[in-house]
C-alpha positions as CSV (number, residue, x, y, z in Angstrom):
1,M,-78.3,-0.7,19.6
2,K,-80.7,-0.7,16.6
3,K,-78.9,-1.2,13.3
4,N,-79.5,1.3,10.5
5,S,-80.4,-1.0,7.6
6,S,-79.3,1.6,5.0
7,F,-75.8,1.0,6.1
8,T,-75.8,-2.7,7.2
9,D,-77.5,-4.6,4.4
10,T,-78.5,-4.5,0.7
11,S,-82.3,-4.8,1.3
12,R,-83.1,-1.7,-0.8
13,L,-81.5,-3.4,-3.8
14,A,-83.2,-6.6,-3.0
15,E,-86.6,-4.9,-2.9
16,S,-86.3,-4.4,-6.6
17,G,-86.5,-8.1,-7.1
18,R,-82.7,-8.5,-7.6
19,K,-80.6,-11.1,-5.9
20,V,-77.5,-9.4,-4.5
21,Y,-74.1,-11.2,-3.9
22,D,-71.3,-9.6,-2.1
23,I,-68.2,-11.1,-3.8
24,S,-65.6,-9.1,-1.8
25,M,-63.1,-10.6,0.6
26,T,-63.2,-9.4,4.2
27,I,-60.2,-7.4,5.2
28,E,-58.6,-8.9,8.3
29,P,-55.1,-9.8,9.5
30,E,-55.7,-13.5,9.1
31,M,-57.1,-13.4,5.6
32,P,-55.6,-15.4,2.7
33,V,-52.9,-13.5,0.9
34,Y,-51.0,-14.2,-2.3
35,K,-49.0,-17.4,-2.0
36,G,-49.3,-17.0,1.8
37,R,-46.8,-14.1,1.9
38,Q,-47.4,-12.6,5.3
39,E,-45.8,-9.3,4.3
40,M,-48.9,-8.8,2.2
41,A,-51.3,-9.3,5.1
42,P,-53.1,-6.2,6.4
43,K,-51.9,-4.8,9.7
44,L,-54.6,-3.3,11.8
45,V,-53.6,-1.2,14.8
46,T,-55.8,0.4,17.4
47,L,-54.5,3.9,18.0
48,S,-56.9,4.8,20.7
49,N,-59.9,3.3,22.4
50,H,-62.6,4.4,24.9
51,D,-60.5,3.2,27.8
52,S,-57.7,5.7,27.0
53,A,-59.4,8.4,25.0
54,S,-62.8,9.9,24.0
55,H,-62.9,8.0,20.7
56,H,-61.9,4.8,19.0
57,Q,-59.5,5.1,16.1
58,S,-57.7,2.5,14.0
59,Q,-55.0,2.5,11.4
60,I,-54.5,0.0,8.6
61,T,-51.3,-0.8,6.6
62,M,-52.1,-2.9,3.5
63,N,-50.6,-3.7,0.1
64,L,-52.8,-2.5,-2.7
65,H,-52.9,-6.0,-4.1
66,T,-54.3,-7.6,-1.0
67,G,-57.9,-8.9,-0.9
68,T,-60.4,-7.9,-3.6
69,H,-58.5,-5.5,-5.9
70,I,-58.0,-4.3,-9.4
71,D,-54.8,-4.4,-11.4
72,A,-54.3,-1.5,-13.8
73,P,-51.9,-1.8,-16.8
74,L,-49.1,0.0,-14.9
75,H,-48.9,-3.0,-12.6
76,M,-47.1,-5.0,-15.3
77,I,-46.5,-2.6,-18.2
78,K,-44.0,0.4,-18.1
79,G,-45.9,3.5,-18.9
80,G,-49.3,1.7,-18.7
81,A,-52.6,3.3,-17.7
82,R,-53.0,3.9,-14.0
83,I,-56.0,3.1,-11.8
84,D,-57.6,6.4,-12.7
85,Y,-58.6,4.7,-16.0
86,F,-61.0,2.4,-14.0
87,T,-62.2,4.8,-11.3
88,E,-63.4,7.3,-13.9
89,N,-65.5,4.7,-15.8
90,N,-69.0,3.4,-15.2
91,L,-69.2,1.4,-11.9
92,F,-71.9,-0.9,-13.4
93,N,-70.8,-3.5,-15.9
94,P,-72.6,-6.4,-17.6
95,C,-71.0,-9.5,-16.3
96,Q,-70.8,-13.2,-17.0
97,V,-69.7,-15.8,-14.3
98,L,-68.1,-18.9,-15.8
99,D,-68.2,-22.2,-13.9
100,L,-64.7,-23.6,-14.0
101,T,-64.8,-25.5,-10.7
102,G,-63.8,-28.7,-12.4
103,V,-60.4,-27.3,-13.4
104,Q,-57.7,-28.9,-11.2
105,D,-54.7,-26.7,-11.9
106,R,-54.9,-23.9,-14.6
107,I,-57.5,-22.5,-17.0
108,T,-56.4,-22.9,-20.6
109,A,-57.9,-21.9,-23.9
110,A,-59.2,-25.5,-24.2
111,E,-61.4,-25.1,-21.1
112,L,-62.7,-21.7,-22.2
113,E,-63.5,-22.9,-25.7
114,K,-66.1,-25.4,-24.2
115,L,-68.1,-22.5,-22.7
116,D,-70.6,-20.2,-24.3
117,I,-69.0,-16.9,-23.6
118,S,-70.8,-13.7,-24.6
119,E,-68.4,-11.0,-25.8
120,G,-68.1,-7.6,-24.2
121,N,-69.0,-8.6,-20.7
122,F,-66.8,-8.4,-17.6
123,I,-65.8,-12.1,-17.3
124,L,-65.5,-13.7,-13.8
125,L,-63.8,-17.1,-13.5
126,K,-65.3,-19.2,-10.7
127,T,-63.0,-22.0,-9.6
128,R,-62.2,-24.2,-6.6
129,N,-60.4,-21.2,-5.1
130,S,-63.8,-20.1,-3.9
131,N,-64.4,-23.2,-1.8
132,P,-64.2,-22.3,1.9
133,G,-60.7,-22.7,3.2
134,F,-59.2,-23.7,-0.2
135,L,-56.8,-20.7,-0.5
136,K,-55.7,-21.1,3.1
137,K,-54.9,-24.8,2.6
138,N,-53.3,-24.3,-0.9
139,P,-51.7,-20.8,-0.8
140,E,-49.2,-21.7,-3.6
141,K,-51.4,-24.0,-5.6
142,F,-54.4,-21.9,-6.4
143,I,-56.2,-22.3,-9.7
144,Y,-55.0,-19.7,-12.2
145,L,-55.5,-18.4,-15.8
146,A,-52.8,-19.8,-18.1
147,E,-51.3,-17.8,-20.9
148,S,-53.4,-19.6,-23.5
149,G,-56.6,-18.8,-21.6
150,A,-55.6,-15.1,-21.3
151,R,-54.9,-15.0,-25.1
152,F,-58.3,-16.6,-25.8
153,L,-60.1,-13.9,-23.7
154,A,-58.0,-11.1,-25.2
155,E,-59.1,-12.1,-28.7
156,L,-62.8,-11.9,-28.1
157,V,-64.6,-9.2,-30.1
158,P,-65.7,-6.9,-28.6
159,L,-63.1,-7.2,-25.8
160,P,-64.2,-8.1,-22.3
161,A,-64.6,-5.1,-20.0
162,G,-62.4,-7.0,-17.6
163,V,-61.5,-10.4,-16.3
164,G,-61.8,-11.5,-12.6
165,I,-60.8,-14.5,-10.7
166,D,-61.3,-15.9,-7.2
167,A,-57.6,-16.1,-6.5
168,L,-55.2,-13.4,-5.1
169,G,-53.4,-13.5,-8.4
170,I,-54.6,-14.3,-11.9
171,E,-51.5,-16.4,-12.6
172,R,-48.7,-18.1,-10.8
173,D,-45.3,-19.6,-11.8
174,Q,-45.4,-18.3,-15.3
175,P,-42.1,-16.5,-16.2
176,D,-42.6,-12.8,-17.1
177,H,-46.3,-12.8,-16.2
178,P,-47.8,-13.4,-19.7
179,S,-51.4,-13.7,-18.5
180,H,-51.3,-10.3,-16.8
181,K,-49.5,-8.7,-19.8
182,T,-51.8,-10.3,-22.4
183,L,-54.8,-8.7,-20.8
184,L,-53.4,-5.4,-19.5
185,E,-51.7,-4.6,-22.9
186,K,-55.3,-4.3,-24.2
187,E,-56.4,-2.4,-21.1
188,I,-58.6,-5.3,-19.9
189,G,-58.7,-4.7,-16.2
190,I,-57.9,-7.6,-13.9
191,L,-60.0,-8.1,-10.8
192,E,-58.5,-10.5,-8.2
193,G,-59.6,-11.8,-4.8
194,L,-63.2,-12.6,-5.5
195,R,-65.5,-14.8,-3.4
196,L,-67.8,-16.7,-5.8
197,N,-68.7,-19.9,-3.9
198,E,-72.4,-18.9,-3.6
199,V,-72.7,-17.5,-7.1
200,P,-74.2,-19.7,-9.9
201,A,-72.8,-19.4,-13.4
202,G,-74.8,-16.9,-15.5
203,F,-75.3,-13.2,-16.3
204,Y,-75.3,-10.4,-13.8
205,T,-74.6,-6.7,-13.3
206,L,-71.2,-6.2,-11.6
207,L,-71.1,-3.2,-9.3
208,L,-67.4,-2.5,-8.9
209,A,-66.1,0.3,-6.7
210,P,-62.3,0.7,-6.4
211,L,-60.9,3.1,-3.9
212,K,-60.3,6.4,-5.6
213,F,-56.5,6.5,-5.7
214,K,-54.6,8.7,-8.1
215,D,-51.7,7.4,-10.2
216,T,-51.4,4.0,-8.6
217,E,-51.1,0.6,-10.4
218,G,-54.0,-0.9,-8.6
219,A,-56.6,-0.4,-5.9
220,P,-58.6,-2.4,-3.3
221,A,-62.3,-2.6,-4.4
222,R,-65.7,-3.6,-3.2
223,A,-67.6,-5.8,-5.6
224,F,-71.3,-6.9,-5.8
225,L,-73.2,-9.0,-8.3
226,L,-76.8,-8.0,-9.0
227,K,-79.0,-10.7,-10.6
């Protein structure tokens, strides 16, 4: 069967001279999940197929914080803004990818201070998490954003449009989730579950398309970088 290119590739964008990176995770039952918790893995069930019916139909059950997804303030803050806040805003954001692949455990303010960060962009943190197989081998030891790093980003003027990371959570093992709260209290959206292995540090346009849920604390999203 001949493939329809308008549905299967990004060639139309590429024709404009732009490099296009798909930085989304593939949704599948065996995908990496937060700290390896299998209750967060998507469950895909075939309801009917062409051997038993006239059509093929599937059903998926998935936590909203599995794979590439956005955390809205409500995720950690009582009465915080819901995902509608992000789905109603511009899908295109100026973006800066920061290379933090040398970090061994957590990203602190000290690491971020060494970098030339342009304020007002959507900031993406590229770490060893993006190395193929890293999250599968180290489900509970992923690289994360420490509280001091979150405070550093939340004090930039103007504020970042959002902060993204190539882990299934922006922090781990910090009591009371201070990195989340530091960002979300200022309505800086958190984008988790990115794949940045092929993406050089630099400036891009981020195309971010969360599913259009109403009144939820987060949503799965598809994300592309346009150079």
